[in-house]
C-alpha positions in Angstrom: 54.1 1.4 -13.0 54.9 4.6 -11.4 55.1 3.0 -7.7 58.0 0.8 -9.2 60.9 3.0 -8.2 59.4 4.4 -4.9 59.9 1.6 -2.1 63.8 1.0 -1.3 65.0 -2.0 -1.1 68.1 -4.0 0.1 69.6 -6.3 -2.3 69.6 -9.8 -1.7 73.6 -11.1 -2.2 72.4 -14.7 -3.6 70.7 -15.6 -6.9 67.4 -17.2 -7.2 64.0 -16.1 -5.3 64.0 -14.1 -1.9 63.2 -16.5 1.2 61.9 -13.6 3.0 60.2 -10.4 1.5 59.5 -7.8 4.2 57.5 -5.2 2.8 57.0 -2.3 5.4 56.2 1.2 6.2 53.5 3.6 6.2 52.4 3.8 2.5 49.7 1.3 1.8 49.4 2.0 -1.8 53.2 1.4 -2.2 53.0 -1.4 -0.2 50.4 -3.0 -2.2 51.7 -2.2 -5.5 55.3 -3.9 -4.2 53.5 -6.9 -3.2 51.4 -7.3 -6.5 54.8 -7.0 -8.3 56.8 -9.4 -6.7 53.5 -12.1 -6.5 53.5 -11.8 -10.1 57.5 -12.0 -10.6 57.3 -15.0 -8.3 54.9 -17.0 -9.6 54.8 -16.1 -13.6 51.6 -17.5 -15.0 50.7 -19.9 -12.2 47.4 -20.1 -11.1 47.3 -18.2 -7.5 45.1 -20.7 -6.4 47.6 -23.4 -6.3 50.6 -21.5 -5.0 49.4 -18.6 -3.0 48.6 -18.6 1.0 47.4 -15.5 2.5 47.0 -15.1 6.4 45.8 -12.2 8.5 48.9 -11.5 10.9 46.7 -9.2 13.3 44.7 -12.2 14.2 45.5 -14.5 17.1 44.2 -17.8 15.3 47.3 -17.4 12.7 49.6 -19.5 14.1 53.5 -19.6 12.7 52.8 -23.8 12.5 50.4 -23.5 9.7 52.5 -20.6 7.9 55.5 -22.6 8.1 54.0 -26.0 7.1 52.5 -24.0 3.7 56.0 -22.7 3.2 57.7 -26.1 3.4 55.4 -27.9 1.3 56.4 -28.8 -2.4 54.8 -26.5 -5.0 52.4 -27.7 -7.8 52.8 -26.9 -11.2 54.2 -23.9 -10.2 58.0 -22.5 -9.6 57.5 -21.9 -6.1 55.1 -21.0 -3.2 54.2 -18.0 -1.9 52.7 -17.6 1.8 51.8 -13.6 2.7 51.0 -12.4 6.1 49.6 -9.3 6.0 49.3 -6.9 8.9 52.1 -8.8 10.4 53.3 -6.6 13.0 51.8 -8.4 16.1 52.7 -11.9 14.0 56.4 -10.7 14.0 56.7 -9.7 17.7 54.7 -13.3 18.8 57.2 -15.3 16.8 60.1 -13.1 16.5 62.7 -15.8 17.6 61.1 -18.6 15.8 61.2 -16.4 12.6 64.8 -15.7 13.4 64.9 -19.6 13.6 63.4 -20.0 10.2 65.4 -17.5 8.6 68.6 -19.4 9.4 67.2 -22.2 7.2 64.5 -21.0 5.2 62.4 -23.2 2.6 64.3 -23.6 -0.7 60.7 -23.8 -2.6 58.9 -21.2 -0.6 58.9 -17.3 -0.4 57.6 -15.7 2.7 56.2 -12.0 2.0 55.3 -10.2 5.5 53.7 -7.0 5.1 53.9 -4.5 8.0 54.3 -1.0 9.5 57.6 -1.2 11.0 60.4 -3.2 11.1 63.5 -1.4 12.7 66.5 -2.2 10.6 68.8 -2.6 14.4 66.9 -6.1 15.0 68.4 -9.4 14.4 65.6 -10.2 12.4 65.8 -7.4 10.3 69.9 -8.4 9.7 68.4 -12.0 9.1 66.0 -11.4 6.0 68.6 -9.1 4.5 70.6 -12.3 4.3 68.2 -14.5 2.8 66.0 -12.1 1.0 64.9 -8.2 1.1 63.6 -5.4 2.6 61.0 -3.1 0.9 60.7 0.3 2.7 57.6 1.8 1.6 57.6 5.1 3.5 54.9 8.1 2.9 55.3 10.6 0.3 56.2 14.1 1.3 54.0 16.6 0.4 56.3 18.6 -1.9 57.2 15.3 -3.8 53.4 14.3 -4.9 53.5 16.6 -7.7 56.0 14.9 -9.4 54.9 11.6 -8.3 51.4 12.1 -10.0 53.7 13.5 -13.6 55.3 10.3 -13.5 52.4 7.8 -12.0 50.5 9.2 -15.2 53.2 8.7 -17.5 54.0 5.4 -16.7 50.7 3.9 -16.0 48.2 5.8 -18.6 50.9 7.1 -21.0 49.6 10.3 -20.5 51.2 13.8 -19.7 49.8 15.8 -16.9 50.6 19.5 -16.5 53.0 20.2 -13.8 50.2 22.9 -12.5 47.4 20.7 -13.1 49.5 18.1 -10.8 50.1 20.5 -7.9 46.3 21.2 -8.4 45.3 17.7 -7.8 47.9 17.5 -4.8 46.3 20.5 -3.5 42.7 19.5 -3.9 43.1 15.4 -2.7 46.1 15.6 -0.4 49.1 13.1 -0.7 47.6 9.9 0.1 49.0 7.8 -2.9 45.9 5.4 -3.3 43.2 8.4 -3.9 45.9 10.2 -5.9 45.7 7.4 -7.8 42.0 6.9 -8.3 42.0 10.3 -9.1 44.4 9.8 -12.2 42.5 6.7 -13.2 39.4 9.0 -13.8 41.4 11.6 -15.4 42.7 9.4 -18.0 39.6 7.8 -18.6 37.5 11.4 -18.8 40.4 12.5 -21.7 40.1 9.8 -23.6 42.3 9.6 -27.0 44.0 12.8 -25.4 47.4 12.6 -24.0 47.5 15.7 -22.0 45.4 16.5 -18.8 45.0 20.3 -18.2 44.2 22.6 -15.2 40.4 22.7 -16.2 40.3 19.1 -16.5 41.7 18.6 -12.6 38.8 21.2 -11.7 35.8 19.6 -13.3 36.4 16.4 -11.9 38.0 17.2 -8.4 35.3 19.7 -7.9 37.9 22.4 -6.6 35.1 24.9 -8.1 32.4 23.3 -6.1 34.2 23.3 -2.8 35.6 26.8 -3.3 31.9 27.7 -3.9 30.9 25.7 -0.5 33.1 27.7 1.3 32.1 30.9 -0.3 28.7 29.8 1.0 29.9 29.3 4.9 32.0 32.8 4.7 29.3 34.8 3.4 27.0 33.2 6.0 29.3 34.2 8.7 29.8 37.6 7.3 25.8 37.8 7.6 25.5 38.5 3.6 22.5 36.3 3.3 21.9 37.4 -0.1 25.4 36.3 -1.3 24.9 32.8 0.4 21.9 32.3 -0.9 23.2 33.4 -4.6 26.2 31.0 -4.4 24.2 28.1 -3.2 21.7 28.7 -6.5 25.1 28.3 -8.6 26.0 25.1 -6.7 22.4 23.9 -7.5 21.9 24.8 -10.7 25.9 23.6 -11.8 25.8 20.4 -9.9 23.1 17.6 -10.8 24.1 15.7 -7.9 23.8 18.2 -5.5 20.6 17.2 -3.8 22.2 14.1 -3.0 25.3 15.3 -1.2 25.0 18.9 -0.7 24.5 18.6 2.9 27.1 16.1 3.5 29.5 18.8 1.5 28.9 21.1 3.5 29.1 19.3 7.0 32.6 17.8 5.8 33.8 21.2 5.2 32.5 22.4 8.7 34.1 19.4 10.3 37.1 19.6 8.6 37.4 23.3 9.8 36.4 22.4 13.4 38.9 19.5 13.7 41.8 22.1 12.5 40.5 25.1 14.9 40.4 22.6 18.1 44.2 21.1 16.6 45.5 24.8 16.5 44.1 25.5 20.4 46.4 22.6 21.4 49.2 23.9 19.3 49.3 21.7 16.2 52.0 22.0 13.3 51.6 24.1 10.4 52.0 20.9 8.8 49.5 18.7 10.8 47.0 22.2 10.0 47.8 21.4 6.5 46.7 17.7 6.6 43.5 18.5 8.2 42.2 21.0 6.0 43.6 19.4 3.3 45.1 22.4 1.9 49.0 21.2 1.0 50.8 24.2 -1.1 49.0 27.6 -0.1 49.7 28.9 3.5 48.1 32.1 3.0 44.9 30.5 2.4 45.2 28.0 5.0 45.5 31.0 7.4 42.4 32.6 5.8 40.2 29.7 6.2 40.9 29.0 9.9 40.6 32.9 10.6 37.1 33.0 9.2 35.2 31.1 11.9 35.3 30.3 15.4 35.0 27.2 17.1 31.8 27.8 18.3 30.6 29.0 15.5 31.2 25.9 13.5 29.9 23.8 16.1 26.8 25.5 15.8 26.8 25.0 11.9 27.1 21.7 12.4 23.9 21.6 14.9 21.8 23.5 12.2 23.2 21.4 9.2 22.0 18.1 11.2 18.5 19.7 11.8 18.2 20.6 7.9 19.3 17.0 7.3 16.7 15.4 9.6 13.8 17.7 7.9 15.0 16.7 4.3 14.9 13.0 5.6 11.7 13.0 7.7 9.3 15.6 6.2 8.4 17.0 2.9 11.1 19.7 3.3 13.5 19.6 0.1 17.4 19.4 0.6 17.3 22.7 -1.5 14.8 24.2 0.9 16.5 22.9 4.0 19.7 24.4 3.0 18.1 27.9 2.3 16.5 27.8 5.7 20.2 26.6 7.3 21.5 30.0 5.7 18.5 32.3 6.5 18.3 31.1 10.0 22.4 31.4 10.6 22.7 34.7 9.1 19.6 35.9 10.8 20.2 38.9 13.3 19.7 38.4 16.8 20.0 40.8 19.4 22.0 43.1 17.2 24.3 40.1 16.2 24.2 37.4 14.0 23.1 34.0 15.1 24.6 30.8 14.5 22.8 29.0 17.4 
């Protein structure tokens, strides 16, 4: 699988299964992949119901005594027992000294897997884990590296090739969350069927880039007071997207909320990287600048109010979503006192 080489692991010096595995970092997808891989490796063909115990480390009800009892219980019809503590940051802090002591004399037949966000390398516990097991670091991927990850993941998970431009477009459209990217790759692989190459047009069709650009075009035309253009673009969305009635208001509102969040972040001095993340525009700073400059924060807030009114009208009266959006466009574009009215 494409994620197998991404986590960085400190080597275990001794032979046999690791006594403790710490899977740490901010990238949830890589952590999940590493845990699944190691659990399968440790248990083999054994029934997990007989050898796997899972705990919520964030819960105060999870006690170290229970965890250690499971680790020290002899395995039945399995090579070892695996005890996993998810979201273990608080658990580790609560029982740090006891866990350090356990690492001095760990169970010979149990493997403790700790999933956490942070485990500083300068701590005594980290060093003791390295002596009896390993630390697997699953750091968030850098935006510039995401397209390369997409290409590798598609090849290894689906035995298909994705064009470099298509990979870049997918990251631009979806962002760099690996879980979301992996889900989109699953859809793309299923969509192309026996075809072994994924192209730009496949990504455009399945991720809705064309539709998003149409939505942005509607909002831009409205801001410029171009009522006819905005209505024409809305008609295109309606005619080409069979699901438009179900998601039209939500799609418009999502775009406006994203813009409003970015405008507010920009006002308090957010970095370009932070603005990219909010706007979900990863590789086109010119587009980022243009979209941020297209609206004021006040305009965005007023449009959200109008969209709420349109949503209520569509749900509580005989007005259709199509009619509600048309009314929204007309009212936003209507001049008031010689100026366009967004409120």
